[in-house]
PASEBA-1860 file (N, C-alpha, C; in nm, 3 decimals):
! residues 220
1> MTEKQKIK> 1.342/1.662/0.247/1.430/1.550/0.283/1.436/1.451/0.167 ~ 1.557/1.413/0.129/1.573/1.319/0.019/1.536/1.178/0.064 ~ 1.517/1.089/-0.034/1.484/0.950/-0.002/1.596/0.885/0.079 ~ 1.719/0.917/0.044/1.835/0.862/0.116/1.834/0.910/0.262 ~ 1.804/1.037/0.282/1.799/1.092/0.418/1.685/1.030/0.499 ~ 1.572/1.005/0.433/1.460/0.940/0.500/1.498/0.800/0.547 ~ 1.568/0.726/0.462/1.610/0.591/0.498/1.707/0.594/0.616 ~ 1.802/0.687/0.612/1.898/0.700/0.722/1.827/0.734/0.853
9> LELEIERV> 1.728/0.823/0.846/1.654/0.861/0.964/1.575/0.742/1.019 ~ 1.511/0.668/0.931/1.435/0.550/0.974/1.526/0.447/1.040 ~ 1.645/0.428/0.985/1.741/0.334/1.043/1.787/0.380/1.181 ~ 1.806/0.512/1.196/1.848/0.565/1.326/1.738/0.550/1.429 ~ 1.614/0.578/1.389/1.501/0.560/1.480/1.493/0.415/1.526 ~ 1.513/0.323/1.433/1.507/0.180/1.467/1.623/0.140/1.557 ~ 1.742/0.195/1.532/1.858/0.163/1.616/1.835/0.207/1.760 ~ 1.787/0.329/1.778/1.762/0.381/1.912/1.650/0.302/1.980
17> RGMREFET> 1.548/0.268/1.905/1.440/0.186/1.961/1.495/0.052/2.011 ~ 1.584/-0.007/1.932/1.644/-0.134/1.972/1.727/-0.122/2.099 ~ 1.802/-0.012/2.113/1.881/0.012/2.234/1.790/0.026/2.355 ~ 1.679/0.098/2.339/1.586/0.118/2.449/1.521/-0.015/2.490 ~ 1.480/-0.093/2.392/1.415/-0.221/2.422/1.512/-0.319/2.486 ~ 1.636/-0.322/2.439/1.737/-0.410/2.497/1.759/-0.376/2.644 ~ 1.773/-0.248/2.672/1.795/-0.201/2.809/1.674/-0.233/2.897 ~ 1.555/-0.210/2.846/1.434/-0.235/2.924/1.420/-0.383/2.960
25> ELAKEAAG> 1.449/-0.471/2.867/1.440/-0.614/2.895/1.542/-0.657/2.999 ~ 1.662/-0.604/2.992/1.764/-0.635/3.093/1.717/-0.591/3.231 ~ 1.666/-0.468/3.239/1.621/-0.413/3.367/1.503/-0.491/3.421 ~ 1.408/-0.527/3.334/1.289/-0.601/3.377/1.329/-0.736/3.437 ~ 1.423/-0.804/3.372/1.467/-0.934/3.423/1.537/-0.920/3.557 ~ 1.624/-0.818/3.569/1.698/-0.798/3.693/1.607/-0.753/3.807 ~ 1.508/-0.670/3.775/1.418/-0.617/3.877/1.312/-0.719/3.917 ~ 1.281/-0.812/3.826/1.175/-0.908/3.854/1.040/-0.840/3.864
33> SEVFVIAG> 1.024/-0.731/3.793/0.902/-0.651/3.802/0.883/-0.572/3.674 ~ 0.760/-0.530/3.651/0.729/-0.445/3.536/0.751/-0.296/3.569 ~ 0.770/-0.267/3.696/0.783/-0.127/3.740/0.925/-0.103/3.791 ~ 0.997/-0.014/3.727/1.133/0.017/3.769/1.175/0.151/3.710 ~ 1.276/0.212/3.769/1.334/0.337/3.720/1.481/0.310/3.689 ~ 1.515/0.318/3.561/1.651/0.286/3.516/1.741/0.409/3.521 ~ 1.859/0.394/3.577/1.966/0.494/3.562/2.081/0.430/3.487 ~ 2.125/0.494/3.383/2.245/0.450/3.311/2.368/0.515/3.370
41> IDEAGRGP> 2.476/0.436/3.380/2.600/0.484/3.443/2.717/0.457/3.351 ~ 2.801/0.557/3.329/2.926/0.537/3.253/3.028/0.640/3.295 ~ 3.153/0.613/3.262/3.263/0.701/3.303/3.339/0.755/3.182 ~ 3.419/0.856/3.207/3.512/0.909/3.108/3.639/0.951/3.180 ~ 3.753/0.918/3.122/3.879/0.967/3.176/3.953/0.872/3.268 ~ 3.938/0.741/3.250/4.018/0.649/3.330/4.163/0.648/3.286 ~ 4.188/0.668/3.157/4.322/0.650/3.103/4.415/0.770/3.100 ~ 4.366/0.893/3.103/4.455/1.008/3.087/4.560/1.022/3.197
49> LAGPVAAG> 4.662/1.100/3.166/4.769/1.128/3.262/4.735/1.248/3.351 ~ 4.631/1.321/3.315/4.596/1.443/3.389/4.446/1.461/3.392 ~ 4.400/1.538/3.491/4.259/1.571/3.502/4.179/1.470/3.581 ~ 4.054/1.503/3.606/3.969/1.416/3.688/3.918/1.295/3.609 ~ 3.864/1.199/3.682/3.780/1.097/3.621/3.636/1.140/3.645 ~ 3.553/1.123/3.543/3.414/1.167/3.550/3.321/1.049/3.531 ~ 3.207/1.052/3.598/3.104/0.950/3.580/2.969/1.017/3.561 ~ 2.896/0.973/3.460/2.763/1.025/3.436/2.657/0.928/3.484
57> AVILPADH> 2.545/0.982/3.531/2.428/0.904/3.568/2.307/0.973/3.507 ~ 2.224/0.896/3.437/2.111/0.955/3.364/1.987/0.868/3.379 ~ 1.874/0.934/3.407/1.744/0.868/3.404/1.664/0.935/3.293 ~ 1.637/0.861/3.186/1.563/0.914/3.071/1.415/0.878/3.082 ~ 1.327/0.964/3.032/1.186/0.925/3.027/1.167/0.808/2.932 ~ 1.070/0.723/2.962/1.050/0.602/2.881/1.013/0.635/2.738 ~ 0.950/0.749/2.716/0.901/0.783/2.582/0.988/0.887/2.512 ~ 1.112/0.906/2.555/1.196/1.009/2.492/1.226/0.970/2.348
65> DILYLNDS> 1.258/1.070/2.267/1.286/1.045/2.126/1.421/1.105/2.084 ~ 1.519/1.097/2.173/1.652/1.151/2.143/1.726/1.053/2.050 ~ 1.758/1.099/1.932/1.829/1.016/1.836/1.980/1.038/1.847 ~ 2.055/0.946/1.789/2.202/0.951/1.777/2.277/0.924/1.907 ~ 2.206/0.884/2.012/2.277/0.844/2.134/2.361/0.720/2.105 ~ 2.486/0.725/2.147/2.579/0.617/2.117/2.701/0.633/2.208 ~ 2.790/0.537/2.201/2.920/0.550/2.268/2.978/0.686/2.233 ~ 3.010/0.765/2.335/3.055/0.903/2.311/3.178/0.911/2.221
73> KKLSAKKR> 3.262/0.808/2.225/3.384/0.809/2.144/3.355/0.793/1.995 ~ 3.233/0.747/1.961/3.196/0.729/1.821/3.129/0.853/1.762 ~ 3.113/0.957/1.843/3.045/1.078/1.800/3.144/1.193/1.784 ~ 3.114/1.284/1.695/3.197/1.404/1.681/3.176/1.494/1.802 ~ 3.271/1.583/1.825/3.257/1.677/1.937/3.133/1.763/1.921 ~ 3.102/1.803/1.798/2.983/1.884/1.773/2.856/1.808/1.807 ~ 2.851/1.680/1.768/2.734/1.598/1.798/2.722/1.573/1.948 ~ 2.835/1.550/2.015/2.831/1.530/2.161/2.778/1.654/2.231
81> DMLFDRIR> 2.822/1.770/2.189/2.777/1.894/2.253/2.627/1.913/2.235 ~ 2.576/1.883/2.116/2.433/1.895/2.090/2.354/1.798/2.178 ~ 2.402/1.674/2.186/2.333/1.574/2.267/2.344/1.603/2.416 ~ 2.456/1.658/2.458/2.476/1.697/2.598/2.363/1.790/2.643 ~ 2.333/1.892/2.561/2.226/1.986/2.595/2.089/1.918/2.591 ~ 2.069/1.835/2.490/1.939/1.768/2.475/1.913/1.672/2.592 ~ 2.013/1.596/2.631/1.998/1.502/2.741/1.960/1.577/2.869 ~ 2.032/1.684/2.898/2.005/1.759/3.021/1.865/1.822/3.020
89> EEALAWSV> 1.820/1.861/2.903/1.686/1.920/2.893/1.576/1.816/2.914 ~ 1.596/1.695/2.863/1.488/1.596/2.858/1.495/1.489/2.966 ~ 1.609/1.472/3.029/1.622/1.367/3.130/1.533/1.396/3.250 ~ 1.483/1.291/3.310/1.411/1.305/3.437/1.508/1.347/3.547 ~ 1.632/1.299/3.537/1.737/1.337/3.631/1.871/1.304/3.566 ~ 1.971/1.383/3.598/2.106/1.355/3.549/2.208/1.412/3.647 ~ 2.326/1.358/3.644/2.433/1.406/3.733/2.567/1.361/3.678 ~ 2.672/1.435/3.712/2.809/1.394/3.681/2.891/1.401/3.808
97> GLVDPARI> 2.953/1.291/3.845/3.044/1.287/3.959/3.188/1.299/3.914 ~ 3.267/1.376/3.986/3.407/1.400/3.951/3.497/1.364/4.068 ~ 3.608/1.299/4.037/3.711/1.271/4.138/3.843/1.326/4.085 ~ 3.909/1.407/4.166/4.026/1.481/4.119/4.154/1.396/4.119 ~ 4.259/1.447/4.054/4.383/1.370/4.040/4.447/1.329/4.173 ~ 4.441/1.416/4.274/4.502/1.381/4.403/4.433/1.260/4.464 ~ 4.302/1.255/4.452/4.227/1.142/4.505/4.254/1.015/4.423 ~ 4.270/1.031/4.292/4.306/0.917/4.206/4.439/0.858/4.252
105> DEINILQA> 4.536/0.946/4.278/4.667/0.898/4.326/4.655/0.830/4.462 ~ 4.563/0.876/4.543/4.549/0.823/4.678/4.487/0.684/4.679 ~ 4.384/0.661/4.596/4.309/0.535/4.609/4.315/0.448/4.484 ~ 4.378/0.490/4.380/4.396/0.427/4.248/4.277/0.456/4.157 ~ 4.298/0.441/4.027/4.200/0.487/3.929/4.072/0.404/3.932 ~ 4.081/0.275/3.958/3.960/0.194/3.962/3.869/0.237/4.076 ~ 3.928/0.251/4.197/3.848/0.293/4.312/3.796/0.436/4.294 ~ 3.876/0.521/4.229/3.831/0.659/4.204/3.714/0.661/4.105
113> TYEAMRLA> 3.717/0.569/4.008/3.607/0.560/3.913/3.479/0.517/3.984 ~ 3.490/0.417/4.070/3.374/0.376/4.149/3.322/0.491/4.235 ~ 3.414/0.568/4.293/3.375/0.680/4.378/3.299/0.785/4.297 ~ 3.348/0.813/4.176/3.279/0.909/4.089/3.140/0.859/4.053 ~ 3.127/0.730/4.029/2.997/0.672/3.997/2.901/0.683/4.115 ~ 2.950/0.653/4.234/2.864/0.665/4.353/2.820/0.809/4.373 ~ 2.912/0.903/4.351/2.876/1.045/4.363/2.764/1.080/4.265 ~ 2.780/1.036/4.141/2.680/1.067/4.039/2.544/1.009/4.077
121> INQLKVKP> 2.542/0.886/4.122/2.416/0.821/4.161/2.351/0.894/4.278 ~ 2.430/0.927/4.378/2.376/0.991/4.499/2.327/1.133/4.473 ~ 2.376/1.197/4.366/2.335/1.334/4.333/2.208/1.340/4.248 ~ 2.161/1.226/4.201/2.040/1.226/4.117/1.919/1.276/4.197 ~ 1.840/1.363/4.137/1.723/1.419/4.204/1.604/1.323/4.201 ~ 1.607/1.228/4.111/1.509/1.119/4.109/1.585/0.992/4.143 ~ 1.535/0.912/4.235/1.607/0.793/4.278/1.575/0.675/4.188 ~ 1.677/0.613/4.129/1.654/0.496/4.045/1.624/0.372/4.130
129> TILVNDAV> 1.566/0.273/4.067/1.545/0.144/4.134/1.638/0.037/4.079 ~ 1.701/0.066/3.963/1.796/-0.029/3.905/1.898/0.047/3.821 ~ 2.022/0.001/3.822/2.129/0.063/3.746/2.172/-0.027/3.631 ~ 2.193/0.033/3.515/2.260/-0.037/3.405/2.394/0.034/3.385 ~ 2.501/-0.043/3.399/2.637/0.013/3.401/2.718/-0.037/3.283 ~ 2.809/0.045/3.238/2.899/0.002/3.131/3.007/-0.088/3.189 ~ 2.982/-0.218/3.188/3.082/-0.324/3.213/3.122/-0.346/3.359 ~ 3.074/-0.267/3.453/3.119/-0.282/3.591/3.002/-0.300/3.687
137> TIPGIALP> 3.033/-0.360/3.802/2.942/-0.360/3.916/3.004/-0.271/4.021 ~ 2.931/-0.169/4.064/2.985/-0.066/4.152/2.974/-0.112/4.297 ~ 3.085/-0.124/4.369/3.075/-0.162/4.510/3.014/-0.051/4.594 ~ 2.951/-0.090/4.704/2.896/0.008/4.796/2.763/0.066/4.754 ~ 2.694/0.002/4.661/2.563/0.047/4.614/2.463/-0.065/4.639 ~ 2.354/-0.033/4.707/2.256/-0.136/4.743/2.158/-0.167/4.631 ~ 2.149/-0.082/4.531/2.054/-0.103/4.422/2.092/-0.221/4.334 ~ 1.996/-0.289/4.273/2.028/-0.390/4.172/2.107/-0.327/4.057
145> QVPVIKGD> 2.206/-0.399/4.007/2.289/-0.348/3.899/2.300/-0.451/3.787 ~ 2.304/-0.400/3.664/2.324/-0.486/3.548/2.447/-0.435/3.472 ~ 2.561/-0.503/3.483/2.677/-0.462/3.404/2.662/-0.511/3.260 ~ 2.690/-0.425/3.165/2.674/-0.459/3.023/2.804/-0.429/2.950 ~ 2.867/-0.533/2.893/2.988/-0.512/2.815/2.954/-0.427/2.692 ~ 3.036/-0.324/2.667/3.010/-0.228/2.559/2.869/-0.169/2.571 ~ 2.831/-0.143/2.695/2.697/-0.095/2.723/2.665/0.039/2.659 ~ 2.767/0.123/2.637/2.741/0.255/2.579/2.699/0.246/2.433
153> AKCISIAA> 2.718/0.130/2.370/2.671/0.110/2.233/2.545/0.024/2.227 ~ 2.500/-0.028/2.344/2.386/-0.119/2.347/2.267/-0.065/2.424 ~ 2.293/0.013/2.529/2.188/0.062/2.619/2.175/0.213/2.608 ~ 2.055/0.261/2.589/2.032/0.402/2.562/2.073/0.491/2.678 ~ 2.046/0.448/2.802/2.079/0.530/2.918/2.229/0.534/2.944 ~ 2.297/0.423/2.918/2.443/0.422/2.934/2.507/0.514/2.830 ~ 2.455/0.510/2.707/2.508/0.600/2.603/2.492/0.746/2.645 ~ 2.376/0.781/2.700/2.354/0.918/2.745/2.450/0.954/2.858
161> ASILAKVT> 2.472/0.861/2.950/2.565/0.886/3.061/2.707/0.906/3.010 ~ 2.745/0.829/2.909/2.882/0.841/2.855/2.904/0.978/2.793 ~ 2.800/1.031/2.729/2.810/1.164/2.667/2.822/1.272/2.774 ~ 2.740/1.264/2.878/2.748/1.363/2.986/2.886/1.362/3.051 ~ 2.938/1.242/3.077/3.068/1.231/3.143/3.179/1.287/3.055 ~ 3.179/1.249/2.928/3.288/1.292/2.840/3.285/1.442/2.813 ~ 3.167/1.497/2.784/3.161/1.640/2.754/3.198/1.722/2.877 ~ 3.150/1.681/2.994/3.186/1.752/3.117/3.336/1.751/3.137
169> RDRIMEEM> 3.396/1.634/3.123/3.541/1.624/3.144/3.619/1.701/3.038 ~ 3.579/1.691/2.912/3.648/1.762/2.805/3.646/1.913/2.829 ~ 3.534/1.963/2.876/3.524/2.107/2.901/3.613/2.150/3.018 ~ 3.626/2.065/3.118/3.718/2.094/3.228/3.860/2.102/3.175 ~ 3.898/2.008/3.088/4.034/2.008/3.035/4.059/2.128/2.944 ~ 3.956/2.175/2.875/3.971/2.296/2.795/3.993/2.418/2.885 ~ 3.927/2.421/2.999/3.950/2.528/3.096/4.091/2.521/3.153 ~ 4.138/2.398/3.178/4.273/2.380/3.231/4.379/2.421/3.129
177> DEKYPEYG> 4.346/2.414/3.001/4.439/2.457/2.897/4.468/2.606/2.907 ~ 4.369/2.683/2.950/4.391/2.826/2.967/4.484/2.854/3.085 ~ 4.478/2.768/3.186/4.563/2.785/3.304/4.704/2.731/3.281 ~ 4.712/2.622/3.205/4.841/2.556/3.179/4.858/2.535/3.028 ~ 4.874/2.641/2.952/4.876/2.630/2.805/4.993/2.548/2.750 ~ 5.099/2.534/2.827/5.217/2.463/2.776/5.194/2.314/2.755 ~ 5.089/2.259/2.813/5.067/2.113/2.802/4.973/2.073/2.689 ~ 4.897/2.166/2.634/4.807/2.133/2.524/4.684/2.055/2.564
185> FAKHKGYG> 4.632/2.080/2.685/4.518/2.001/2.735/4.394/2.012/2.647 ~ 4.373/2.127/2.583/4.254/2.143/2.499/4.255/2.046/2.382 ~ 4.374/2.010/2.337/4.387/1.922/2.220/4.373/1.776/2.258 ~ 4.448/1.731/2.360/4.452/1.587/2.390/4.374/1.548/2.515 ~ 4.321/1.648/2.588/4.237/1.624/2.706/4.308/1.546/2.816 ~ 4.441/1.553/2.818/4.516/1.487/2.925/4.566/1.348/2.891 ~ 4.530/1.297/2.774/4.576/1.163/2.737/4.726/1.164/2.703 ~ 4.783/1.046/2.701/4.929/1.035/2.690/4.982/1.041/2.548
193> TREHMDAI> 4.955/1.151/2.480/5.010/1.170/2.346/5.160/1.202/2.357 ~ 5.229/1.189/2.245/5.372/1.223/2.243/5.393/1.369/2.283 ~ 5.306/1.456/2.230/5.315/1.599/2.262/5.301/1.623/2.412 ~ 5.205/1.555/2.474/5.181/1.573/2.617/5.299/1.522/2.699 ~ 5.348/1.403/2.665/5.460/1.346/2.741/5.586/1.430/2.725 ~ 5.608/1.483/2.606/5.724/1.572/2.585/5.712/1.697/2.671 ~ 5.589/1.750/2.685/5.567/1.870/2.768/5.594/1.839/2.915 ~ 5.555/1.722/2.961/5.582/1.684/3.101/5.733/1.676/3.123
201> REYGPCSI> 5.805/1.617/3.027/5.952/1.608/3.041/6.016/1.747/3.043 ~ 5.960/1.839/2.965/6.020/1.973/2.955/5.983/2.061/3.074 ~ 5.856/2.060/3.114/5.808/2.154/3.215/5.784/2.091/3.351 ~ 5.789/1.957/3.357/5.752/1.889/3.481/5.601/1.883/3.495 ~ 5.551/1.811/3.594/5.406/1.800/3.612/5.345/1.927/3.670 ~ 5.216/1.947/3.642/5.142/2.057/3.703/5.043/2.000/3.805 ~ 4.961/2.085/3.861/4.877/2.042/3.973/4.769/1.942/3.934 ~ 4.735/1.931/3.806/4.628/1.837/3.769/4.683/1.707/3.710
209> HRRSFITR> 4.813/1.689/3.712/4.868/1.560/3.666/4.848/1.453/3.773 ~ 4.824/1.333/3.727/4.813/1.217/3.815/4.954/1.164/3.838 ~ 5.009/1.193/3.953/5.149/1.159/3.978/5.175/1.009/3.963 ~ 5.079/0.927/4.003/5.098/0.782/3.994/5.099/0.734/3.850 ~ 5.053/0.816/3.755/5.050/0.777/3.614/5.176/0.819/3.540 ~ 5.252/0.913/3.594/5.361/0.973/3.516/5.499/0.951/3.578 ~ 5.510/0.859/3.672/5.637/0.836/3.741/5.750/0.809/3.642 ~ 5.726/0.720/3.550/5.832/0.683/3.455/5.867/0.799/3.363
217> IVQE> 5.766/0.876/3.320/5.791/0.990/3.230/5.878/1.093/3.299 ~ 5.846/1.122/3.425/5.921/1.222/3.502/6.066/1.177/3.523 ~ 6.086/1.048/3.538/6.219/0.997/3.565/6.307/0.994/3.441 ~ 6.246/0.999/3.323/6.325/0.991/3.199/6.408/1.117/3.178
END
C-alpha cells in the first residue's frame, strides 16, 4: 500500500467513526439511556414514474468495521453491490419493505413510503429500541424516532439502509427491463428521463407505471 493509499484509508476510517459516533450520540440523547438498539431507516424510489418504493431498515453491530458507507447516490453501482452483500452479512438484522405502484397510486407516494418503512421495521428479526431516519418521522410507529436531515451522509445505519433500499429496487427494475424492454428500465430505473417519457408516449404505460405520476405524459 502506498503512502497516499494509507492516508486515504485512514481518512475513511475516521469518517466512518465520526458517522457512528454522531449517530450514537443522537440515539443516546433521544433514548435517555446508555442502552439502546439503533435501526437506521431510509428509502429509495420516491421520484420515479415506475416501479415500487423501497425502504431499508438496518441494525448494525456496535463494533462493525464496514468502510465506505455513505449516501447510496454518492457511490458507484459496483461499490453499492459490494456494500449490499457486506451489510447483509454483518448486520444484526436487516430488511427491505416494498410498496408497489398500484398501492402508490391508491394512497400517494408519501404514505406509500411510510408504509414501506413500517414494513421494513416490522420485518426485522431483532427489535430496535430507537430509529434514526433520513429526514422523516414515520407515523404509526411507537418507537422513539430521530429524523436527521441528510441522514444518509451523517449516520452510519441510515447510510446502510439507503444502500439496501437502492440496490434492492435497482435489481427489481433490471428484472422489469427483461419483461418490458421497450422502456429501458435497466438504464434509468424508472426515473423520468427523456428516453423513458418518450417510450411512455409511444407504447403507453405498462403494469408497473405509477398512473398518478404519468397523467400529463399520457395525455400529450
